[in-house]
N, C-alpha and C positions, 0 to 999 in steps of 0.2 A: 414781384419783389418779395412778397411774403412767402411764396412757394420756394423761391431761390434761397431765402434766408433759412427756411425750415430745412431745406435739403443740405445746406452748409452746416447747420447745427447738428443734423443727424450724422453727417460725414465726420465731424469733429468727435462726436460721441463714440462712433464706431472705432475711430482711430485710437481714442483713449483706451477703450476696452481691449483692443488688439494689443496696444502697448503694455497694459497691465498683464495680459495673458502671457505675452512673450517674456516679460520681466519675471513673472512667477516661474515660467518654464526654465529660464536661464538660472534662476536661483536654485532650481532643483537639479537641472541637467547641465552637463558640460561635454563639449566635443573633445574626444581624446582618441587618437589613433584611428581617426575616420569613423568612430562610433560615438553615439550619444550615450553617456554614462550617467546613471542616477547618482547625484552628489550626496544624497542622504542615505545611500545604501549602508554605509558603515554605521551611521548613527541609529538606523532603524533595525540593526541586527540584534539578536538576543545577546551576542557577545558584548556589545556596547552597554546594554542595560545591565547585564550581570557585572560587568567591570565597574560601572558606577556604584552598584549596590555593594560590591566588595570594598570599593574605595571608601564609601560612607562608613562601613563597619570596620575600617582600618585594617583590612586584610590585604596588605599591599601586594604580596606575591601573587595572590589569586587575581587581583585587579589587573596587574601587569599581564598575566596570562590571557585573560579575556579581552583586554583592550588590544593586545597584540594580534589576536585572532580577528578582531573587528578591523584593525588597520590593514590586515592582509586582504580584506575584501575590497579596499579602495586605497591605493597608494597616495591618492590626492586628498584624503581626509585630513586636512591640516590640523583641526582641533584635536583629533584623536592622537596624532603623532606628538603634538605639543604636550598633551596630558601624559603620554608615555614617557617622554623625556623628563618631565617634572617628577614622575614617580621613580625613575632611575636615580635622579638626584637625591630624592628623599631616602632611597635605599642606600645611599653612599656610593653609588656607581656613577661618580661624577664624569669620568671620561666618556662613558656611554651616553650620558645625558648631553654632553657637549657635542658628540658626534651627531646625535639625532637633531638637535636644534641647529647646528651648522648646516646640516643637509637641507633642512627646511628653508634656510636663508638662500640657498642656491636655486630655489625654484623661481621660475619666471612667472610673472603675472600676479605676484603678491600685491595686495593693496597696501597703502601706507600704514593703515592701522594693523594689518596682519604682520607687516614687516616689523613694526614697533613692538608688538607683543612677542614675536619670536625672539627679537633682540633682548627683550626684558627677561625672558626665560633663560637665554644664554648668559646674560649678566648674572642671574642668580646662580647658574652653574659655576661660573668663574668665581663668584663670591664664596660659594660653598667649598670650592677647591683651593681657595687661598690665593687665587691669581688676581691680586688687588688691582693692578694696573689695567688688566684686560676687563675686569668688571667695571671699573670707572669709565673706561672707554665705551663699553656697551651701554651703560646707563645714560651717559651723555648723548650717545647717538639716538637712544630712544627719545630723549627730550628734544632733540633736534627735529625728529619726525612728529612727535606728539608732545608739545611743550607743557600740556596740562596733565601729563601722566603722573599721578600722585604716587603710584607704586615705585616708579623709577626715582622720583624725588626722595622718597623716604629711604629707599635702599642706598641711594647715593649719600644721603646724610649719615646713615649708619656706618658706611665705609669710612667717611671722614672722622666720625667719632672713634672708630676702632684705631685709627691712626693718630688720635688725639689732635686732629686738625679742627679745633673748636670753632675758629672764626669761619672756616668754610662750611662747617656743619650748621652754624647759626644762620648764615646767608641762605642756605637751602631750606632750612626749616621756615624761615620768614616767607620764602617763595611758596612753600606748601601751605602756609597759613592763609595766604591771599586766595587760594583756591578752595579752602575749606568752607563747609557750611557754618552758619552762625553758631549752632549749638556745639561745634567742635573747637571753637576759638579758645576756650579756656584751657583745653588740653594742650593745644599748641603753645599757648603762653607759658604754661607750666614747664614745658620742655625748653623753651627759649630761656626761661629763668635759670634752669640748671646749666645751660650752655654759657650764659653770661657769667655764672659763678665760676665755671671752669676757666673762662678767659681771664677772669679776675685772679684766679689761683695762679695762672701763668705769670701775670703781672706781679703778683706777690712774690713768687719764686725768683723773678727777675729784679727784685728790689725796686719796684716802681709802685710805691704805696698810693700815690695819687690816682694812677690808672686803676689799681686794684679796688680802691674805695669806690671809684666811679662805676666800675663794673658790678660790684656787689650791690650798690644802691640801685642800679638799673635792674638787676635781677629781682630785688625786693619790690620795685615799682611794677614790674611785670606780674609777679605773683607774690603776694605778701607772705604766703606760707612757706617760702623757700628757706628751710631751716639752715642748710649749710652756708647760705649767703650771710645770714646773721652771725653765725659762728665765726666765719673767716673775717667778716667786717670787724667784729670785736677784737680779733687777733691783731689786725692791722692797726686799729686805733690804739690798742695797748702798746704795741711796739713803738708807736709814735708818741707815747706819753699821755694819751688821752684815756685815763683810767675810767672816769665816769662815763665817757662815750662807749667804752668797751662793755662796761657793766650794763648799760642801757640796751645794747644789742643782744647780749646774752640773756638778760631778763625777759626780753621779748620772746625768745625761744621758749622759756618756761611758761609764759602766759599763753601763747598761742598753740603750743604743742606740748602739753605736760608729759605725754608719753615719750617725748624726746628730750625732756629736761636734763636727763643724766649726762647728755653730751656736753652740757655747760657746767656741770657740777665742779669739776676740778678747776676750771677757769674762774668761776665765781668764788670758790673757796680761797683761791690765791689773791683775787682782786679786791675783795671786800676789806681786808685789813689795810690795804694800800689806800683805800678811799676813806679810811677812818671809821669803818663799820664792821668790826670783827665779829659781832654777834648776829649779823644779818644772814649769814649762811645757815645757821641753825634755825632761824626763823623761817627761811625759805623752805627748808626740808620739812619742817613740822607742818607748814602750811600745805605742802603737797600731800603729806600723809593724811592730814585731816580731810582733804578734798577727796582722796582716794585711799580708803583703808587697806587695800591690797597692794599699795605701792611699795615694792621691795627695794628698788634702786635708791630711793631717797633714804630709806632706813640704812642701807649699806653705806651710803655716803656720809650720813650723820654719824654712824658708828665709827667710821674711820676718823672723822673729825674729832669725836669724843676720845678715841684712843690716843690721838696726837696730843690731846690736852691731859692725858694721864688718867682719864675716867674710864678704866678698863671694864669694870662691871656694868656700867651704863652702856658701853659699847657692845658688850656681849649680849645684854638683854635686847638691844635693837637688832643685833644679828640673828638671835633666835627668832624674833618676830619676823624678820625678813625670810628666814628659812621656812617658816610655816607657809608663807605665801608663794614661795618658789623653791621647793626642796631640792631641785636638780641643778641649780646654778653653782658651778664650781667656784666662782668668785666669792660667793658667800662662805662656802666651806673653807676656802683658803684664809679668809679674814678671821673665821672662828678659830682655826688651828693656831694662827699667829697669836690671837688674843689669849687663848687657853694656855699657850706656852708661856706668855708673859705673866700669866696669873699662877704659874707653877703647876699647871694641870690639876687644879682642884678637882677631887674625886667626884663631888656632887655635880659640879658643872659638866664634867666629862660624861657622867651618866645621863644627864639631861640632854646633852648633845647626841649621845648614842640613841636615846629614845626618839628624838626628833628625826633622826636620819634613817630609821628603819625603812627599807624598801626604796630609798632614794637612789636615783641613777644620776651620776654627775655628768654635766656637759658644760661646754664653754659658751654659755649664753647664745645658742645658735640662732641665726637669722635665716629665713628662707625666702626665696624669690617667689612671689605669688604667680608669676607668669610662667616660669620654667622649672621651679622647684630647686634651683641651685642653692646650696647651703654655704653659709659663711659664719665665721666666729665673730665677725663684727658687722655693724650696720654699714651697708654700702649704698651710695646714692644711685649708682648705675650698676646693673648686673653685668659681671664680666662674661657671662655665657650668652644671654639673649640680648644684652645691651639696652634693655628697657630702663626707664628712669623711675625712681622712687617706688620700687615694687617690693622692698624687703620688709618683712614683719618678723617680730620675735615669736618663735614657736614654743609653746609650753607643752610639756609632757603630761602634767597633771593639773587639774583645775585648782585655782587658789581657794583657800579656806577662809572662813570668816575670821576677822581679827580677834573675836572673842574666843576662838579655838586655841589661840596661842598659849602654850603652857608658860606659866610664870616661873621665875627663878626661885628655887627652893631656899628656904631659910637655913 
């Protein structure tokens, strides 16, 4: 019995080794046209290695040339053809990319995962070409084959966002969040908060304040730092007669994101008198300036407030201080020109202004997307080019100077 058991064990071991050997051989070789062909021939060619090197160095044309040569060595080299199709898409040759990926789908013997990834590439082709319906169909088919394909989920979400189908985008982002690692949860919550805000905006435009408030509060619960949710929540509260509630929402923006406080300035300047606190806006602006000496927007807002009260010289002094910290902002210059005109173009003040603006280049407070470098004259919550959320920063041409460098008004 012992000999028989040993013989059986040896037989099983030999069968296992034979199976592993055959599996490895099948991984490398494939029967085609009656001949065994090395499946790794294309990937082991110098053309493939050169193509990847050119791809890494962003030399797309050379990468396409070398990878085309590698693909010519083996028509069945699926991954090489997929990469080629993707490169054609990146070059803007969408029609050619679609042809390559559609041809790959016609192959027999594709595994489920291979089928899904070719469909994913095809969906990206359709998306790039503006064929929205076909892209949606492709991404949904990918998810049917591979329900946990996060690339298909995120691209599907972006398509819905581009169509302003916020509820659909929200549902897909929730699904993606369930598949994400724990350390990625916060990023997903932040995007869900922006999507909740957009759904609230739709309700706001449709004159449904109850739904709008519910959505804005849900966005804040998801991510406390969602600035637009607070801004629009205050707008809805004010429209409903809740002045104090509106002020509370807008002041929260000032507290948690001082760099975005200017978005609430006009709102607060109008609301404080209604709440019986006409001096509160000046107090708020001066507090921001004290906390950040290079804060120019608070000086600009305070200057406009002073000018409305008839304190033109006080306003001009604030504007000159703001100009030192951001000499290129056209909004400051426009306010100065208006104030100087109202002061009768006092020669000394005009001379001081000219001295301050030597070498300044005017611009309309440009904001730049940190993801794709798209530029905008206003702060946008979602980039219209790359469709990423909360990626805009204000770009400065020159560094701010110390507050002590600001020249004072001449006597």
